[in-house]
C-alpha positions in Angstrom: 0.2 0.2 -0.3 1.3 3.5 -1.0 1.7 6.6 1.2 -1.3 7.9 -1.3 -3.8 5.2 0.0 -2.6 5.4 3.7 -3.5 9.0 3.9 -6.9 8.4 2.5 -7.6 5.9 4.9 -6.3 8.1 7.7 -8.6 10.9 9.7 -5.9 13.5 10.0 -6.6 16.3 7.2 -2.6 17.0 6.9 -2.2 13.9 5.2 -5.1 13.9 2.6 -4.7 15.0 -0.6 -5.3 18.6 -1.7 -8.3 19.7 -3.6 -6.3 21.1 -6.8 -4.8 18.0 -7.1 -5.8 15.0 -9.3 -6.5 12.5 -6.9 -9.2 14.6 -4.7 -12.1 12.8 -4.7 -15.6 14.9 -3.9 -18.0 12.0 -2.3 -21.6 12.5 -1.8 -23.4 10.2 0.2 -26.0 9.1 -1.6 -29.7 10.2 -0.1 -32.0 7.2 1.4 -35.6 8.6 1.5 -37.0 5.5 2.1 -34.9 5.2 5.3 -36.2 8.4 6.7 -39.2 8.0 6.4 -39.8 4.3 7.9 -38.0 5.9 10.8 -40.1 8.8 10.8 -43.1 6.0 11.2 -41.4 4.4 14.1 -41.1 7.4 16.1 -44.2 8.5 15.3 -45.7 4.9 16.4 -43.8 5.1 20.0 -44.8 8.4 20.9 -48.5 7.2 20.4 -47.8 4.3 22.9 -45.9 6.3 24.7 -48.8 9.0 25.3 -51.4 6.0 25.6 -49.7 3.9 28.1 -49.0 7.3 30.2 -53.0 8.2 29.9 -54.4 4.8 30.9 -55.5 3.9 34.1 -55.0 0.4 33.8 -51.3 0.7 34.1 -52.0 2.4 37.4 -49.3 4.5 37.4 -49.5 5.7 41.0 -49.8 2.2 42.3 -46.3 1.9 40.6 -44.7 4.7 41.8 -45.8 3.4 45.0 -44.5 -0.1 45.5 -41.5 0.2 43.1 -38.7 0.3 45.8 -41.1 -0.8 48.5 -38.9 -2.8 51.3 -40.6 -6.6 50.3 -40.0 -6.0 46.7 -36.5 -4.8 47.4 -35.8 -8.1 48.8 -37.4 -10.5 46.8 -35.0 -8.7 44.2 -31.9 -9.4 45.9 -33.4 -13.0 46.3 -32.9 -13.6 43.1 -30.4 -12.0 42.4 -28.5 -14.7 45.0 -30.6 -17.8 43.4 -29.2 -16.6 39.7 -25.9 -15.8 41.7 -25.6 -19.4 43.2 -27.2 -21.3 40.5 -25.0 -20.0 37.8 -21.6 -20.9 40.4 -22.5 -24.5 40.4 -23.7 -24.4 36.8 -20.2 -23.4 35.8 -17.8 -25.3 38.2 -20.2 -28.6 37.2 -20.3 -27.8 33.3 -16.7 -27.5 33.2 -16.5 -30.9 34.5 -19.1 -32.2 32.5 -17.7 -31.0 29.0 -13.7 -32.1 30.3 -15.6 -35.8 30.7 -17.6 -34.9 27.1 -13.6 -34.6 25.8 -12.6 -37.5 27.7 -11.1 -40.5 26.0 -12.7 -42.6 29.0 -16.1 -44.0 27.2 -17.5 -44.3 31.1 -17.1 -41.1 31.5 -18.4 -40.0 28.1 -21.5 -41.9 28.2 -22.4 -40.4 31.8 -21.8 -37.0 30.9 -24.2 -37.6 27.5 -26.5 -39.2 29.7 -26.6 -36.4 31.8 -26.9 -33.6 29.2 -29.7 -35.9 27.4 -31.8 -36.0 30.2 -31.5 -32.5 31.5 -31.5 -30.8 28.2 -34.0 -32.9 27.2 -37.3 -32.6 30.0 -38.8 -28.4 30.5 -36.9 -27.0 33.5 -40.3 -26.4 34.9 -40.7 -29.8 35.3 -37.9 -30.8 36.8 -38.5 -28.1 39.9 -41.8 -29.6 40.3 -39.7 -33.0 41.1 -37.3 -31.3 43.3 -40.2 -30.0 44.9 -41.8 -33.2 45.5 -38.3 -34.9 46.6 -39.6 -35.0 49.9 -42.0 -37.3 48.8 -39.7 -39.6 46.4 -37.5 -39.9 49.3 -38.5 -39.4 52.7 -35.4 -40.6 53.7 -31.7 -40.8 52.5 -30.0 -43.9 54.0 -25.9 -43.7 54.2 -24.2 -46.9 54.4 -23.6 -50.1 52.7 -27.0 -51.2 50.9 -28.8 -53.9 52.6 -26.6 -54.2 55.4 -25.4 -51.3 57.3 -26.5 -47.5 57.2 -24.6 -45.2 59.0 -26.8 -41.9 58.8 -30.2 -41.0 57.8 -31.0 -37.8 56.2 -34.6 -36.6 56.7 -35.1 -34.8 53.2 -37.8 -32.6 54.2 -36.2 -31.1 56.9 -32.4 -31.4 55.8 -33.1 -29.2 52.4 -34.8 -26.2 52.6 -36.7 -25.1 49.0 -34.1 -22.3 48.7 -31.6 -24.9 48.1 -34.4 -27.0 46.5 -34.8 -24.3 43.9 -30.8 -23.8 43.6 -30.3 -27.6 42.9 -32.7 -27.7 40.2 -31.4 -24.5 38.7 -28.2 -25.7 38.6 -28.3 -29.0 37.1 -30.5 -27.7 34.3 -27.9 -24.6 34.0 -24.8 -27.4 33.6 -26.1 -29.4 30.7 -26.3 -26.5 28.5 -23.0 -24.6 30.3 -21.3 -27.9 29.4 -22.3 -27.3 25.7 -20.4 -23.7 25.8 -17.3 -25.0 27.9 -16.9 -27.9 24.9 -17.4 -25.8 21.9 -14.8 -23.1 23.7 -12.3 -25.7 23.9 -12.8 -27.2 20.9 -12.5 -24.1 19.1 -8.4 -23.7 20.2 -6.3 -25.1 17.4 -4.6 -28.5 18.2 -1.6 -26.7 17.3 -1.5 -25.0 20.4 -1.8 -28.5 22.5 1.0 -29.5 20.7 3.3 -26.8 21.1 2.5 -26.9 24.6 3.6 -30.4 25.1 6.8 -29.6 23.1 7.4 -26.9 25.7 7.3 -29.3 28.7 4.0 -27.9 29.8 1.6 -29.8 32.0 -2.3 -30.7 31.1 -3.4 -28.2 33.7 -0.9 -25.6 32.7 -1.5 -26.0 28.8 -5.2 -25.9 30.1 -5.1 -22.5 32.5 -2.5 -20.5 30.7 -2.8 -21.4 26.7 -6.2 -22.7 26.0 -8.8 -21.2 28.2 -7.5 -17.6 27.8 -8.4 -18.6 24.0 -11.3 -20.4 25.2 -13.1 -17.6 27.2 -13.5 -15.6 23.6 -16.5 -18.4 22.6 -17.4 -19.0 25.8 -17.8 -15.5 27.5 -21.0 -14.4 24.6 -23.0 -17.4 25.3 -22.4 -17.5 29.2 -23.3 -13.9 29.3 -26.6 -15.0 27.5 -27.3 -18.1 30.1 -26.5 -15.2 32.8 -29.3 -13.2 31.5 -31.5 -16.2 31.5 -31.1 -17.5 34.8 -32.1 -14.3 36.4 -35.7 -14.7 34.2 -36.1 -18.3 34.9 -35.6 -18.0 38.9 -39.4 -16.5 38.3 -40.1 -20.4 38.0 -39.0 -21.6 41.3 -42.8 -21.5 42.3 -42.3 -24.6 40.9 -40.8 -25.9 44.0 -42.7 -24.2 45.6 -40.7 -21.2 46.8 -42.5 -17.9 46.6 -39.6 -15.3 48.0 -38.3 -14.3 44.5 -39.1 -11.2 42.5 -42.0 -12.6 40.4 -43.7 -14.2 43.4 -43.6 -11.5 45.5 -44.9 -9.2 43.0 -47.7 -11.0 42.0 -48.9 -11.5 46.1 -49.1 -8.0 46.1 -51.2 -7.5 44.1 -53.8 -8.6 46.7 -53.2 -5.4 47.9 -54.3 -3.3 45.4 -56.7 -5.9 43.2 -55.0 -4.7 39.9 -52.0 -7.2 39.1 -51.0 -4.9 35.7 -48.4 -2.2 38.0 -46.8 -5.1 39.6 -46.3 -6.8 36.9 -44.6 -3.7 35.2 -42.6 -3.7 38.7 -41.2 -7.1 38.3 -39.9 -6.2 34.6 -38.8 -2.8 35.7 -36.3 -5.0 37.9 -35.5 -7.5 35.7 -34.7 -5.1 33.0 -32.6 -3.3 35.5 -30.5 -6.1 36.6 -30.7 -7.6 33.1 -28.9 -4.1 31.7 -25.7 -4.3 34.4 -25.4 -7.8 33.2 -25.2 -6.6 29.8 -22.8 -3.8 30.3 -20.3 -6.2 32.4 -20.6 -8.8 29.5 -19.7 -5.9 27.0 -16.7 -5.2 28.9 -15.7 -9.3 29.5 -16.3 -9.9 26.0 -13.5 -6.7 25.4 -10.9 -7.8 27.8 -10.7 -11.3 26.2 -11.0 -9.8 22.4 -7.6 -8.5 22.8 -5.5 -9.2 20.2 -7.8 -11.3 17.8 -8.7 -8.3 15.6 -6.9 -7.3 12.7 -9.0 -4.1 12.3 -6.4 -1.0 12.8 -7.4 1.9 14.4 -7.3 5.4 13.4 -4.3 6.2 15.9 -2.4 2.8 14.3 -3.6 4.0 10.8 -2.0 7.5 11.5 1.1 6.2 12.7 1.3 3.8 9.6 0.8 6.8 6.8 3.5 8.7 9.1 5.9 6.0 9.2 5.6 5.4 5.2 6.0 9.4 4.4 9.6 9.7 6.7 10.6 6.3 4.3 9.5 7.7 1.5 11.0 10.9 2.0 14.2 9.7 3.4 14.5 7.5 0.2 14.0 10.1 -2.2 16.9 12.4 -0.4 
């Protein structure tokens, strides 16, 4: 690429060709009246919807403002966050283990991992949570010891497992099946030559995974994991099947009995969910940008200016 071509790509006005030079091209942007017309129509429809929602008495905005920061709602929102965090932590740990089992050469480990994914991905999460809620009915007591010979301990499932932890277990096991596939896809995306190079350097399997494979796999793992985290936040509304009724959706639904109007309480739940998902999306953006460092080959404006200046200096030096 010549210095003239580079100067065309740099935003530095000093490197641009002069107006009286033969290389100067006056670019006229094309007009798109259809795009502007459609934008005006969309904005007009949005304004009409907002005006209609603001004047519609069914939304009951007074009740919405009264209960939006109610202590009971904020506590339920924190419980929803706790459910999401615990379920995702356990799901990621179990998902990594299942992914390693899927990639193992041991047929037993591979088969067990495949069977786990087959069941938990093939059945609805709501049905799974219902079964976890019936755990005390299905298994009233768990005996630890030698089967048919001697039991060392007896666990009463109804008293040992609370509804909160049954909800965490149900969400974690379901999410672990999806995380296993995400982690497996990320690990499989790393070129096999990376493993061979690490082996040639005398690195152990753990060092290879920690220092070479996982940093590259995270570029593939982070985006779908962020989506799964946001999905988990909303899936917590299904823990009423356990039953557990102290998270955000259940609490706002119960509070609707005080107002005799469920619409503002549903709007409050949506507001809190949107707030949490927005924060998570911002965090996901910065994580993706962190692990994408060095992966992009597109030159920035500053890099283009530096390259153009270097080309101009080399050209002037050669002319001397």
